[in-house]
DRENGU-770209 format. One line per field, with one value per residue: residue number from 1; residue in one letter; chain; x, y, z of N, C-alpha, C in turn. Coordinates in steps of 0.02 Angstrom, whole numbers, padded with zeros to 5 digits, always signed. Example, Ala and Ser with C-alpha at 12.3 -4.5 7.8 and 13.67 -1.06 7.14 Angstrom:
i	(1 | 2)
aa	(a | s)
ch	(A | A)
n.east	(+00660 | +00642)
n.north	(-00284 | -00112)
n.up	(+00390 | +00354)
ca.east	(+00615 | +00684)
ca.north	(-00225 | -00053)
ca.up	(+00390 | +00357)
c.east	(+00660 | +00645)
c.north	(-00165 | +00002)
c.up	(+00390 | +00394)
END
This chain:
i	(1 | 2 | 3 | 4 | 5 | 6 | 7 | 8 | 9 | 10 | 11 | 12 | 13 | 14 | 15 | 16 | 17 | 18 | 19 | 20 | 21 | 22 | 23 | 24 | 25 | 26 | 27 | 28 | 29 | 30 | 31 | 32 | 33 | 34 | 35 | 36 | 37 | 38 | 39 | 40 | 41 | 42 | 43 | 44 | 45 | 46 | 47 | 48 | 49 | 50 | 51 | 52 | 53 | 54 | 55 | 56 | 57 | 58 | 59 | 60 | 61 | 62 | 63 | 64 | 65 | 66 | 67 | 68 | 69 | 70 | 71 | 72 | 73 | 74 | 75 | 76 | 77 | 78 | 79 | 80 | 81 | 82 | 83 | 84 | 85 | 86 | 87 | 88 | 89 | 90 | 91 | 92 | 93 | 94 | 95 | 96 | 97 | 98 | 99 | 100 | 101 | 102 | 103 | 104 | 105 | 106 | 107 | 108 | 109 | 110)
aa	(m | p | a | v | r | d | g | l | a | k | f | r | a | t | a | g | q | h | a | g | d | a | c | f | a | e | l | i | s | a | l | h | d | a | s | h | e | f | r | s | w | w | s | t | y | e | v | r | q | s | i | a | g | p | l | k | v | r | v | p | g | a | g | t | i | a | f | e | v | i | e | l | r | v | e | t | d | v | t | l | t | l | s | v | h | m | p | t | r | p | t | d | s | k | k | l | a | t | m | a | r | g | t | l | v | l | d | t | l | l)
ch	(A | A | A | A | A | A | A | A | A | A | A | A | A | A | A | A | A | A | A | A | A | A | A | A | A | A | A | A | A | A | A | A | A | A | A | A | A | A | A | A | A | A | A | A | A | A | A | A | A | A | A | A | A | A | A | A | A | A | A | A | A | A | A | A | A | A | A | A | A | A | A | A | A | A | A | A | A | A | A | A | A | A | A | A | A | A | A | A | A | A | A | A | A | A | A | A | A | A | A | A | A | A | A | A | A | A | A | A | A | A)
n.east	(-01075 | -01191 | -01287 | -01212 | -01154 | -01271 | -01312 | -01206 | -01225 | -01345 | -01305 | -01220 | -01315 | -01380 | -01272 | -01254 | -01362 | -01318 | -01212 | -01059 | -01063 | -00967 | -00957 | -01002 | -00904 | -00788 | -00818 | -00827 | -00696 | -00626 | -00676 | -00632 | -00493 | -00481 | -00529 | -00507 | -00607 | -00709 | -00648 | -00637 | -00773 | -00834 | -00783 | -00856 | -00971 | -01107 | -01278 | -01418 | -01586 | -01663 | -01687 | -01784 | -01874 | -01832 | -01746 | -01621 | -01568 | -01438 | -01444 | -01359 | -01388 | -01520 | -01528 | -01566 | -01667 | -01798 | -01852 | -01972 | -01945 | -02004 | -01994 | -02040 | -02048 | -02051 | -02136 | -02127 | -02009 | -01863 | -01764 | -01818 | -01863 | -01964 | -01938 | -01999 | -01994 | -02049 | -02080 | -02063 | -02098 | -02192 | -02109 | -02010 | -02080 | -02106 | -01975 | -01942 | -02037 | -01993 | -01869 | -01912 | -01972 | -01863 | -01802 | -01711 | -01546 | -01458 | -01304 | -01243 | -01292 | -01271)
n.north	(-02458 | -02508 | -02610 | -02728 | -02732 | -02744 | -02870 | -02947 | -02926 | -02991 | -03120 | -03143 | -03152 | -03269 | -03359 | -03355 | -03429 | -03552 | -03588 | -03665 | -03746 | -03827 | -03802 | -03669 | -03605 | -03634 | -03567 | -03433 | -03416 | -03431 | -03322 | -03219 | -03232 | -03202 | -03073 | -02904 | -02809 | -02892 | -02937 | -02815 | -02770 | -02881 | -02876 | -02776 | -02826 | -02816 | -02856 | -02910 | -02951 | -02945 | -02890 | -02810 | -02680 | -02538 | -02576 | -02563 | -02620 | -02634 | -02674 | -02739 | -02676 | -02649 | -02552 | -02469 | -02556 | -02539 | -02604 | -02653 | -02737 | -02874 | -02978 | -03136 | -03238 | -03409 | -03460 | -03583 | -03638 | -03570 | -03566 | -03548 | -03428 | -03320 | -03216 | -03075 | -02982 | -02838 | -02742 | -02566 | -02461 | -02425 | -02433 | -02519 | -02638 | -02662 | -02681 | -02800 | -02887 | -02888 | -02948 | -03074 | -03125 | -03153 | -03067 | -02979 | -02992 | -03048 | -03032 | -03017 | -02974 | -02821)
n.up	(+00753 | +00819 | +00800 | +00791 | +00917 | +00993 | +00950 | +01000 | +01137 | +01153 | +01119 | +01228 | +01330 | +01292 | +01299 | +01436 | +01478 | +01449 | +01529 | +01563 | +01453 | +01337 | +01200 | +01184 | +01261 | +01186 | +01065 | +01109 | +01155 | +01034 | +00960 | +01042 | +01028 | +00892 | +00866 | +00897 | +00923 | +00973 | +01093 | +01162 | +01169 | +01230 | +01357 | +01417 | +01467 | +01423 | +01420 | +01334 | +01312 | +01200 | +01030 | +00993 | +00909 | +00804 | +00650 | +00529 | +00373 | +00259 | +00093 | -00041 | -00200 | -00173 | -00077 | +00078 | +00192 | +00302 | +00456 | +00581 | +00725 | +00814 | +00952 | +01010 | +01148 | +01194 | +01329 | +01396 | +01352 | +01357 | +01264 | +01141 | +01021 | +00930 | +00799 | +00724 | +00580 | +00518 | +00375 | +00373 | +00289 | +00139 | +00025 | +00070 | +00082 | -00053 | -00102 | -00035 | -00090 | -00222 | -00204 | -00158 | -00271 | -00342 | -00429 | -00389 | -00350 | -00213 | -00134 | -00007 | +00160 | +00239)
ca.east	(-01091 | -01238 | -01321 | -01165 | -01149 | -01334 | -01309 | -01159 | -01257 | -01395 | -01266 | -01197 | -01373 | -01390 | -01216 | -01266 | -01411 | -01283 | -01149 | -01027 | -01067 | -00901 | -00961 | -01004 | -00838 | -00741 | -00835 | -00808 | -00623 | -00603 | -00692 | -00587 | -00427 | -00481 | -00555 | -00495 | -00672 | -00744 | -00617 | -00655 | -00844 | -00851 | -00762 | -00904 | -01024 | -01175 | -01325 | -01485 | -01629 | -01704 | -01667 | -01847 | -01871 | -01815 | -01685 | -01609 | -01521 | -01416 | -01444 | -01330 | -01435 | -01587 | -01523 | -01584 | -01734 | -01812 | -01898 | -01989 | -01932 | -02038 | -01973 | -02086 | -02016 | -02094 | -02130 | -02110 | -01944 | -01829 | -01717 | -01854 | -01884 | -01990 | -01921 | -02040 | -01967 | -02101 | -02057 | -02096 | -02120 | -02216 | -02053 | -01975 | -02121 | -02095 | -01908 | -01944 | -02075 | -01949 | -01820 | -01946 | -01984 | -01799 | -01779 | -01656 | -01497 | -01423 | -01241 | -01233 | -01324 | -01220)
ca.north	(-02527 | -02526 | -02674 | -02781 | -02735 | -02772 | -02942 | -02976 | -02925 | -03045 | -03182 | -03152 | -03175 | -03339 | -03396 | -03361 | -03483 | -03615 | -03585 | -03730 | -03781 | -03825 | -03772 | -03596 | -03584 | -03637 | -03513 | -03370 | -03414 | -03420 | -03252 | -03177 | -03235 | -03178 | -03006 | -02852 | -02781 | -02939 | -02934 | -02751 | -02768 | -02935 | -02855 | -02727 | -02867 | -02795 | -02912 | -02890 | -03008 | -02935 | -02838 | -02780 | -02609 | -02524 | -02606 | -02546 | -02666 | -02612 | -02731 | -02721 | -02677 | -02628 | -02496 | -02481 | -02581 | -02527 | -02652 | -02651 | -02805 | -02896 | -03045 | -03170 | -03296 | -03463 | -03462 | -03650 | -03657 | -03506 | -03569 | -03534 | -03359 | -03304 | -03147 | -03052 | -02921 | -02808 | -02682 | -02507 | -02415 | -02459 | -02448 | -02577 | -02696 | -02673 | -02709 | -02869 | -02924 | -02897 | -02998 | -03139 | -03148 | -03172 | -03020 | -02941 | -03040 | -03026 | -03066 | -03018 | -02922 | -02783)
ca.up	(+00752 | +00872 | +00787 | +00807 | +00990 | +01017 | +00937 | +01048 | +01203 | +01153 | +01121 | +01297 | +01369 | +01274 | +01327 | +01508 | +01488 | +01435 | +01567 | +01568 | +01388 | +01307 | +01133 | +01192 | +01285 | +01129 | +01019 | +01141 | +01154 | +00964 | +00943 | +01082 | +00996 | +00823 | +00855 | +00947 | +00941 | +01017 | +01159 | +01192 | +01184 | +01277 | +01425 | +01445 | +01498 | +01405 | +01411 | +01311 | +01298 | +01141 | +00983 | +00970 | +00893 | +00734 | +00623 | +00459 | +00341 | +00192 | +00047 | -00106 | -00255 | -00151 | -00031 | +00147 | +00208 | +00373 | +00487 | +00651 | +00747 | +00874 | +00972 | +01055 | +01180 | +01215 | +01402 | +01421 | +01328 | +01348 | +01208 | +01079 | +01010 | +00863 | +00782 | +00667 | +00549 | +00476 | +00341 | +00402 | +00237 | +00078 | -00020 | +00096 | +00063 | -00125 | -00110 | -00012 | -00140 | -00279 | -00183 | -00153 | -00340 | -00370 | -00480 | -00359 | -00327 | -00153 | -00118 | +00065 | +00199 | +00275)
c.east	(-01139 | -01272 | -01276 | -01159 | -01213 | -01335 | -01263 | -01189 | -01309 | -01360 | -01242 | -01255 | -01386 | -01334 | -01225 | -01316 | -01378 | -01215 | -01122 | -01029 | -01001 | -00903 | -00963 | -00935 | -00787 | -00754 | -00813 | -00732 | -00597 | -00617 | -00646 | -00518 | -00425 | -00497 | -00541 | -00561 | -00710 | -00715 | -00638 | -00728 | -00865 | -00835 | -00809 | -00963 | -01095 | -01217 | -01391 | -01524 | -01665 | -01672 | -01730 | -01839 | -01852 | -01749 | -01680 | -01555 | -01504 | -01408 | -01415 | -01382 | -01505 | -01585 | -01542 | -01656 | -01744 | -01865 | -01915 | -01985 | -01970 | -02013 | -02022 | -02051 | -02069 | -02084 | -02106 | -02042 | -01905 | -01778 | -01751 | -01877 | -01908 | -01975 | -01958 | -02012 | -02019 | -02074 | -02097 | -02124 | -02145 | -02159 | -02014 | -02013 | -02110 | -02027 | -01908 | -01983 | -02032 | -01896 | -01851 | -01960 | -01919 | -01772 | -01725 | -01609 | -01460 | -01359 | -01233 | -01278 | -01270 | -01249)
c.north	(-02547 | -02593 | -02733 | -02788 | -02761 | -02848 | -02978 | -02978 | -02980 | -03113 | -03195 | -03178 | -03249 | -03382 | -03406 | -03416 | -03552 | -03615 | -03657 | -03771 | -03772 | -03792 | -03696 | -03571 | -03583 | -03580 | -03445 | -03362 | -03399 | -03348 | -03204 | -03174 | -03201 | -03104 | -02959 | -02822 | -02827 | -02936 | -02871 | -02751 | -02822 | -02915 | -02804 | -02761 | -02841 | -02857 | -02883 | -02952 | -03002 | -02883 | -02804 | -02705 | -02599 | -02555 | -02585 | -02593 | -02639 | -02674 | -02708 | -02727 | -02653 | -02566 | -02516 | -02504 | -02574 | -02577 | -02630 | -02724 | -02818 | -02966 | -03073 | -03232 | -03346 | -03472 | -03529 | -03674 | -03593 | -03508 | -03554 | -03462 | -03353 | -03230 | -03128 | -02985 | -02894 | -02746 | -02622 | -02459 | -02454 | -02477 | -02509 | -02641 | -02713 | -02705 | -02783 | -02913 | -02938 | -02950 | -03068 | -03168 | -03170 | -03126 | -02973 | -02991 | -03011 | -03066 | -03074 | -02966 | -02886 | -02757)
c.up	(+00807 | +00861 | +00805 | +00883 | +01021 | +01008 | +00985 | +01118 | +01208 | +01156 | +01193 | +01341 | +01355 | +01303 | +01402 | +01524 | +01477 | +01470 | +01575 | +01504 | +01352 | +01238 | +01136 | +01214 | +01229 | +01080 | +01046 | +01140 | +01084 | +00943 | +00980 | +01051 | +00929 | +00815 | +00913 | +00971 | +00988 | +01087 | +01197 | +01214 | +01234 | +01348 | +01456 | +01478 | +01484 | +01393 | +01389 | +01294 | +01232 | +01094 | +00955 | +00959 | +00821 | +00714 | +00550 | +00433 | +00273 | +00149 | -00020 | -00161 | -00237 | -00106 | +00040 | +00153 | +00282 | +00397 | +00558 | +00674 | +00812 | +00890 | +01022 | +01082 | +01200 | +01290 | +01428 | +01398 | +01311 | +01292 | +01142 | +01077 | +00938 | +00851 | +00719 | +00644 | +00501 | +00441 | +00364 | +00350 | +00177 | +00030 | +00004 | +00078 | -00011 | -00137 | -00090 | -00062 | -00202 | -00264 | -00182 | -00223 | -00373 | -00423 | -00453 | -00328 | -00267 | -00144 | -00044 | +00097 | +00238 | +00340)
END
């Protein structure tokens, strides 16, 4: 589950920017109460500012789609980030085009 842990580490970085925010505190408390994995991983104090790099997403009905992810932060507002997901293979581009046309139905991303 490296992608989940990366996401949690990024969430921790964002939560650190909002220290004292009651909404973040409530969400963290609810996740802590609901999930053994969250409790375990949260206690490791991993912090990441970016998920840039390769990413693979399993899509029901389409298989795996590989992306290269680039994140761009707005220097004047650290709360804004533009995340660009570029398909890495021609077959991934074709799968995305099929999805955009609506000929491939997606239930969930795994």
